[in-house]
N, CA, C and O atoms as a Tinker XYZ file with bonds, in Angstrom:
   292  protein
     1  N      1.224000   -0.989000   -0.239000    73     2
     2  CA    -0.064000   -0.537000   -0.019000    64     1     3
     3  C      0.949000    1.351000   -0.055000    63     2     4     5
     4  O      1.856000    1.581000    0.745000    81     3
     5  N      0.564000    2.219000   -0.946000    73     3     6
     6  CA     1.403000    3.566000   -0.771000    64     5     7
     7  C      0.446000    4.746000   -0.693000    63     6     8     9
     8  O     -0.600000    4.830000   -1.336000    81     7
     9  N      0.850000    5.521000    0.043000    73     7    10
    10  CA     0.317000    6.835000    0.382000    64     9    11
    11  C      0.562000    8.147000    0.321000    63    10    12    13
    12  O      1.599000    8.392000    0.937000    81    11
    13  N      0.005000    9.234000   -0.209000    73    11    14
    14  CA     0.952000   10.202000   -0.313000    64    13    15
    15  C      0.239000   11.347000    0.228000    63    14    16    17
    16  O     -0.918000   11.651000   -0.061000    81    15
    17  N      1.071000   12.013000    1.099000    73    15    18
    18  CA     0.387000   12.910000    1.929000    64    17    19
    19  C      0.800000   14.568000    1.438000    63    18    20    21
    20  O      1.617000   14.755000    0.537000    81    19
    21  N      0.066000   15.798000    2.217000    73    19    22
    22  CA     0.000000   16.955000    1.718000    64    21    23
    23  C      1.417000   17.327000    2.742000    63    22    24    25
    24  O      2.174000   16.639000    3.428000    81    23
    25  N      1.329000   18.451000    2.499000    73    23    26
    26  CA     2.302000   19.059000    3.617000    64    25    27
    27  C      2.089000   19.422000    5.252000    63    26    28    29
    28  O      2.927000   19.787000    6.076000    81    27
    29  N      1.004000   19.240000    5.361000    73    27    30
    30  CA     0.310000   18.863000    6.855000    64    29    31
    31  C      0.137000   17.371000    7.410000    63    30    32    33
    32  O     -0.383000   16.991000    8.459000    81    31
    33  N      0.725000   16.658000    6.393000    73    31    34
    34  CA     0.732000   14.989000    6.863000    64    33    35
    35  C     -0.235000   14.446000    6.784000    63    34    36    37
    36  O     -0.372000   13.325000    7.275000    81    35
    37  N     -1.339000   15.167000    6.049000    73    35    38
    38  CA    -2.944000   14.329000    6.011000    64    37    39
    39  C     -2.484000   13.651000    4.722000    63    38    40    41
    40  O     -1.605000   14.141000    4.013000    81    39
    41  N     -3.202000   12.336000    4.405000    73    39    42
    42  CA    -2.687000   11.282000    3.205000    64    41    43
    43  C     -4.070000   12.030000    2.581000    63    42    44    45
    44  O     -5.050000   12.532000    3.132000    81    43
    45  N     -3.631000   11.842000    1.001000    73    43    46
    46  CA    -4.686000   12.353000    0.266000    64    45    47
    47  C     -4.884000   11.599000   -0.785000    63    46    48    49
    48  O     -5.847000   11.675000   -1.548000    81    47
    49  N     -3.687000   10.613000   -0.873000    73    47    50
    50  CA    -4.094000    9.676000   -2.002000    64    49    51
    51  C     -3.734000    8.375000   -0.832000    63    50    52    53
    52  O     -3.166000    8.395000    0.260000    81    51
    53  N     -4.504000    7.026000   -1.826000    73    51    54
    54  CA    -3.904000    5.807000   -0.923000    64    53    55
    55  C     -4.319000    4.967000   -2.288000    63    54    56    57
    56  O     -5.394000    4.940000   -2.887000    81    55
    57  N     -2.634000    4.057000   -2.652000    73    55    58
    58  CA    -2.804000    3.097000   -3.595000    64    57    59
    59  C     -2.264000    2.201000   -3.525000    63    58    60    61
    60  O     -1.625000    1.790000   -2.556000    81    59
    61  N     -2.421000    1.693000   -4.594000    73    59    62
    62  CA    -1.186000   -0.240000   -4.511000    64    61    63
    63  C      0.370000   -0.068000   -5.553000    63    62    64    65
    64  O      0.389000    0.367000   -6.705000    81    63
    65  N      1.409000   -0.483000   -4.859000    73    63    66
    66  CA     2.568000   -0.508000   -5.728000    64    65    67
    67  C      2.612000   -1.874000   -6.511000    63    66    68    69
    68  O      2.093000   -2.894000   -6.058000    81    67
    69  N      3.128000   -1.830000   -7.458000    73    67    70
    70  CA     3.184000   -2.894000   -8.318000    64    69    71
    71  C      4.756000   -3.726000   -7.630000    63    70    72    73
    72  O      5.890000   -3.248000   -7.588000    81    71
    73  N      4.296000   -5.044000   -7.174000    73    71    74
    74  CA     5.571000   -5.855000   -6.948000    64    73    75
    75  C      6.208000   -6.279000   -8.230000    63    74    76    77
    76  O      5.501000   -6.393000   -9.231000    81    75
    77  N      7.677000   -6.556000   -8.285000    73    75    78
    78  CA     8.259000   -7.021000   -9.351000    64    77    79
    79  C      8.336000   -6.084000  -10.448000    63    78    80    81
    80  O      9.055000   -6.490000  -11.360000    81    79
    81  N      7.914000   -5.175000  -10.597000    73    79    82
    82  CA     7.816000   -4.013000  -11.755000    64    81    83
    83  C      8.278000   -2.980000  -11.792000    63    82    84    85
    84  O      8.098000   -2.360000  -10.744000    81    83
    85  N      8.936000   -2.348000  -12.691000    73    83    86
    86  CA     9.681000   -1.351000  -12.456000    64    85    87
    87  C      9.053000   -0.058000  -13.351000    63    86    88    89
    88  O      8.864000   -0.270000  -14.549000    81    87
    89  N      8.746000    1.185000  -12.838000    73    87    90
    90  CA     8.149000    1.884000  -13.696000    64    89    91
    91  C      8.720000    3.107000  -13.944000    63    90    92    93
    92  O      9.565000    3.487000  -13.133000    81    91
    93  N      8.395000    3.961000  -15.080000    73    91    94
    94  CA     9.491000    5.688000  -14.750000    64    93    95
    95  C     10.055000    5.517000  -16.266000    63    94    96    97
    96  O      9.834000    4.702000  -17.162000    81    95
    97  N     11.016000    6.845000  -16.117000    73    95    98
    98  CA    11.480000    7.389000  -17.568000    64    97    99
    99  C     12.464000    6.468000  -17.864000    63    98   100   101
   100  O     12.981000    6.098000  -16.810000    81    99
   101  N     13.054000    5.826000  -19.022000    73    99   102
   102  CA    14.541000    5.246000  -19.043000    64   101   103
   103  C     15.079000    6.243000  -19.997000    63   102   104   105
   104  O     14.511000    7.131000  -20.633000    81   103
   105  N     16.416000    5.843000  -19.930000    73   103   106
   106  CA    17.391000    6.494000  -21.825000    64   105   107
   107  C     16.796000    8.057000  -21.920000    63   106   108   109
   108  O     16.704000    8.705000  -22.963000    81   107
   109  N     16.550000    8.347000  -21.057000    73   107   110
   110  CA    15.932000   10.158000  -21.689000    64   109   111
   111  C     17.695000   10.615000  -22.476000    63   110   112   113
   112  O     18.821000   10.282000  -22.106000    81   111
   113  N     17.340000   11.297000  -23.400000    73   111   114
   114  CA    18.296000   11.812000  -24.197000    64   113   115
   115  C     17.830000   13.399000  -25.099000    63   114   116   117
   116  O     17.145000   13.615000  -26.099000    81   115
   117  N     18.873000   14.595000  -23.808000    73   115   118
   118  CA    18.541000   15.831000  -24.414000    64   117   119
   119  C     19.541000   16.153000  -25.902000    63   118   120   121
   120  O     20.738000   15.878000  -25.820000    81   119
   121  N     19.200000   16.518000  -26.733000    73   119   122
   122  CA    20.263000   16.751000  -27.646000    64   121   123
   123  C     19.919000   18.075000  -27.929000    63   122   124   125
   124  O     20.415000   18.469000  -28.985000    81   123
   125  N     19.195000   18.939000  -27.300000    73   123   126
   126  CA    19.264000   20.677000  -27.386000    64   125   127
   127  C     20.335000   21.016000  -26.763000    63   126   128   129
   128  O     20.813000   20.443000  -25.784000    81   127
   129  N     20.756000   21.985000  -27.324000    73   127   130
   130  CA    21.888000   23.111000  -26.946000    64   129   131
   131  C     21.249000   24.982000  -26.278000    63   130   132   133
   132  O     20.258000   25.707000  -26.364000    81   131
   133  N     22.244000   24.973000  -25.822000    73   131   134
   134  CA    21.662000   26.355000  -25.046000    64   133   135
   135  C     21.598000   27.053000  -26.743000    63   134   136   137
   136  O     22.278000   26.558000  -27.642000    81   135
   137  N     20.710000   28.208000  -26.965000    73   135   138
   138  CA    21.062000   29.326000  -27.806000    64   137   139
   139  C     20.842000   30.537000  -27.287000    63   138   140   141
   140  O     20.928000   31.500000  -28.049000    81   139
   141  N     20.508000   30.751000  -25.870000    73   139   142
   142  CA    20.641000   32.373000  -25.548000    64   141   143
   143  C     20.358000   32.293000  -23.985000    63   142   144   145
   144  O     19.756000   31.360000  -23.452000    81   143
   145  N     20.656000   32.930000  -23.605000    73   143   146
   146  CA    20.366000   33.492000  -22.029000    64   145   147
   147  C     19.854000   35.185000  -21.745000    63   146   148   149
   148  O     20.232000   36.219000  -22.297000    81   147
   149  N     18.952000   34.983000  -20.769000    73   147   150
   150  CA    18.566000   36.263000  -20.355000    64   149   151
   151  C     18.557000   36.449000  -19.020000    63   150   152   153
   152  O     18.440000   35.390000  -18.403000    81   151
   153  N     18.632000   37.337000  -18.409000    73   151   154
   154  CA    18.223000   37.933000  -17.039000    64   153   155
   155  C     17.500000   38.448000  -16.624000    63   154   156   157
   156  O     17.068000   38.958000  -17.658000    81   155
   157  N     16.811000   38.868000  -15.779000    73   155   158
   158  CA    15.433000   39.593000  -15.102000    64   157   159
   159  C     15.666000   39.819000  -13.668000    63   158   160   161
   160  O     16.123000   39.028000  -12.842000    81   159
   161  N     15.317000   40.896000  -13.530000    73   159   162
   162  CA    15.205000   40.873000  -12.203000    64   161   163
   163  C     13.998000   40.436000  -11.034000    63   162   164   165
   164  O     12.996000   40.085000  -11.658000    81   163
   165  N     13.785000   40.351000   -9.591000    73   163   166
   166  CA    12.337000   40.063000   -9.253000    64   165   167
   167  C     11.430000   40.611000   -9.500000    63   166   168   169
   168  O     10.334000   40.176000   -9.146000    81   167
   169  N     11.595000   42.092000  -10.395000    73   167   170
   170  CA    10.561000   42.686000  -11.002000    64   169   171
   171  C     10.013000   42.260000  -12.013000    63   170   172   173
   172  O      8.826000   42.498000  -12.238000    81   171
   173  N     10.749000   41.569000  -12.792000    73   171   174
   174  CA    10.447000   41.208000  -13.900000    64   173   175
   175  C     11.141000   41.899000  -15.324000    63   174   176   177
   176  O     10.941000   41.829000  -16.537000    81   175
   177  N     11.991000   42.538000  -14.484000    73   175   178
   178  CA    12.709000   43.879000  -15.508000    64   177   179
   179  C     13.817000   42.759000  -16.174000    63   178   180   181
   180  O     14.443000   41.950000  -15.490000    81   179
   181  N     13.902000   42.865000  -17.369000    73   179   182
   182  CA    15.207000   42.822000  -18.077000    64   181   183
   183  C     15.993000   42.998000  -17.840000    63   182   184   185
   184  O     15.795000   43.959000  -17.097000    81   183
   185  N     17.301000   42.789000  -17.845000    73   183   186
   186  CA    18.764000   42.816000  -17.111000    64   185   187
   187  C     19.508000   42.645000  -18.894000    63   186   188   189
   188  O     19.189000   41.928000  -19.843000    81   187
   189  N     20.487000   43.584000  -18.724000    73   187   190
   190  CA    21.660000   43.632000  -20.285000    64   189   191
   191  C     22.585000   42.381000  -18.835000    63   190   192   193
   192  O     22.568000   41.177000  -19.092000    81   191
   193  N     23.110000   42.735000  -17.812000    73   191   194
   194  CA    23.906000   42.037000  -17.099000    64   193   195
   195  C     23.764000   41.418000  -16.055000    63   194   196   197
   196  O     23.214000   42.312000  -15.412000    81   195
   197  N     23.832000   40.514000  -15.313000    73   195   198
   198  CA    23.417000   40.608000  -14.070000    64   197   199
   199  C     24.183000   41.520000  -12.871000    63   198   200   201
   200  O     25.392000   41.736000  -12.782000    81   199
   201  N     23.241000   41.928000  -12.091000    73   199   202
   202  CA    23.501000   43.008000  -11.418000    64   201   203
   203  C     23.334000   42.333000   -9.866000    63   202   204   205
   204  O     22.861000   41.204000   -9.737000    81   203
   205  N     23.788000   43.175000   -8.658000    73   203   206
   206  CA    23.449000   42.674000   -7.241000    64   205   207
   207  C     22.200000   42.216000   -6.863000    63   206   208   209
   208  O     21.234000   42.852000   -7.286000    81   207
   209  N     21.989000   41.171000   -6.099000    73   207   210
   210  CA    20.691000   41.042000   -6.035000    64   209   211
   211  C     20.190000   39.709000   -6.559000    63   210   212   213
   212  O     20.986000   39.000000   -7.174000    81   211
   213  N     18.538000   39.177000   -6.309000    73   211   214
   214  CA    17.745000   38.081000   -6.395000    64   213   215
   215  C     18.126000   38.610000   -8.307000    63   214   216   217
   216  O     18.173000   39.642000   -8.976000    81   215
   217  N     18.298000   37.288000   -8.467000    73   215   218
   218  CA    18.411000   37.112000  -10.397000    64   217   219
   219  C     17.884000   36.207000  -11.087000    63   218   220   221
   220  O     18.209000   35.031000  -10.919000    81   219
   221  N     17.111000   36.525000  -11.856000    73   219   222
   222  CA    16.176000   35.150000  -12.453000    64   221   223
   223  C     17.035000   34.807000  -13.900000    63   222   224   225
   224  O     17.238000   35.848000  -14.526000    81   223
   225  N     17.538000   33.685000  -14.517000    73   223   226
   226  CA    18.558000   33.357000  -15.462000    64   225   227
   227  C     17.478000   32.898000  -16.475000    63   226   228   229
   228  O     16.894000   31.907000  -16.037000    81   227
   229  N     17.045000   33.279000  -17.632000    73   227   230
   230  CA    16.194000   32.365000  -18.188000    64   229   231
   231  C     17.078000   32.001000  -19.304000    63   230   232   233
   232  O     17.670000   32.889000  -19.916000    81   231
   233  N     17.252000   30.384000  -19.708000    73   231   234
   234  CA    18.042000   30.023000  -20.559000    64   233   235
   235  C     17.085000   29.065000  -21.544000    63   234   236   237
   236  O     16.437000   28.068000  -21.226000    81   235
   237  N     17.254000   29.872000  -23.173000    73   235   238
   238  CA    16.004000   28.835000  -24.250000    64   237   239
   239  C     17.265000   28.141000  -24.829000    63   238   240   241
   240  O     18.440000   28.454000  -24.639000    81   239
   241  N     16.832000   27.272000  -25.473000    73   239   242
   242  CA    17.562000   25.616000  -25.751000    64   241   243
   243  C     16.953000   25.944000  -27.193000    63   242   244   245
   244  O     16.020000   26.721000  -27.398000    81   243
   245  N     17.698000   25.160000  -28.215000    73   243   246
   246  CA    17.653000   24.902000  -30.017000    64   245   247
   247  C     15.828000   24.396000  -29.905000    63   246   248   249
   248  O     14.896000   24.921000  -30.516000    81   247
   249  N     15.771000   23.397000  -29.063000    73   247   250
   250  CA    14.228000   22.612000  -29.223000    64   249   251
   251  C     13.329000   23.594000  -28.682000    63   250   252   253
   252  O     12.320000   23.084000  -28.196000    81   251
   253  N     13.377000   24.618000  -28.629000    73   251   254
   254  CA    12.221000   25.518000  -28.045000    64   253   255
   255  C     11.863000   25.424000  -26.392000    63   254   256   257
   256  O     10.730000   25.687000  -25.990000    81   255
   257  N     12.890000   25.046000  -25.534000    73   255   258
   258  CA    12.246000   24.841000  -24.034000    64   257   259
   259  C     13.022000   25.936000  -23.321000    63   258   260   261
   260  O     14.030000   26.547000  -23.677000    81   259
   261  N     12.382000   26.011000  -22.365000    73   259   262
   262  CA    13.500000   27.494000  -21.461000    64   261   263
   263  C     13.839000   26.461000  -20.068000    63   262   264   265
   264  O     13.407000   25.311000  -19.982000    81   263
   265  N     14.412000   26.908000  -19.368000    73   263   266
   266  CA    14.664000   26.878000  -18.245000    64   265   267
   267  C     15.189000   28.052000  -16.814000    63   266   268   269
   268  O     16.361000   28.386000  -16.638000    81   267
   269  N     14.243000   28.426000  -16.107000    73   267   270
   270  CA    14.674000   29.715000  -15.440000    64   269   271
   271  C     15.839000   29.070000  -13.460000    63   270   272   273
   272  O     15.755000   28.265000  -12.533000    81   271
   273  N     16.438000   29.833000  -13.814000    73   271   274
   274  CA    17.402000   29.335000  -12.721000    64   273   275
   275  C     16.899000   30.556000  -11.728000    63   274   276   277
   276  O     16.318000   31.531000  -12.205000    81   275
   277  N     17.138000   30.447000  -10.452000    73   275   278
   278  CA    17.369000   31.497000   -9.582000    64   277   279
   279  C     18.368000   31.658000   -8.901000    63   278   280   281
   280  O     19.035000   30.717000   -8.470000    81   279
   281  N     18.608000   32.793000   -8.711000    73   279   282
   282  CA    20.454000   33.090000   -7.951000    64   281   283
   283  C     20.446000   34.086000   -7.014000    63   282   284   285
   284  O     19.689000   35.022000   -7.272000    81   283
   285  N     21.144000   34.157000   -5.887000    73   283   286
   286  CA    21.633000   35.498000   -5.227000    64   285   287
   287  C     22.900000   35.420000   -6.090000    63   286   288   289
   288  O     23.512000   34.413000   -6.446000    81   287
   289  N     23.232000   37.108000   -6.423000    73   287   290
   290  CA    24.610000   37.637000   -6.956000    64   289   291
   291  C     24.823000   38.343000   -5.773000    63   290   292
   292  O     25.849000   39.006000   -5.625000    81   291
């Protein structure tokens, strides 16, 4: 039996697990290459270069996907 709980520890889903078989994603290959990076402050204003403070870096890839990374500079 498997249980899923919320942040308060309350059970929100009860289910069964399958014995003897594995599930999941196998052999994921990402061939996308980075095509650009953009930087934004917490107010959503685009920056030409990262400044001091909390910065959001948006990385764009050749397959059209994006990745947002937050960091303190």
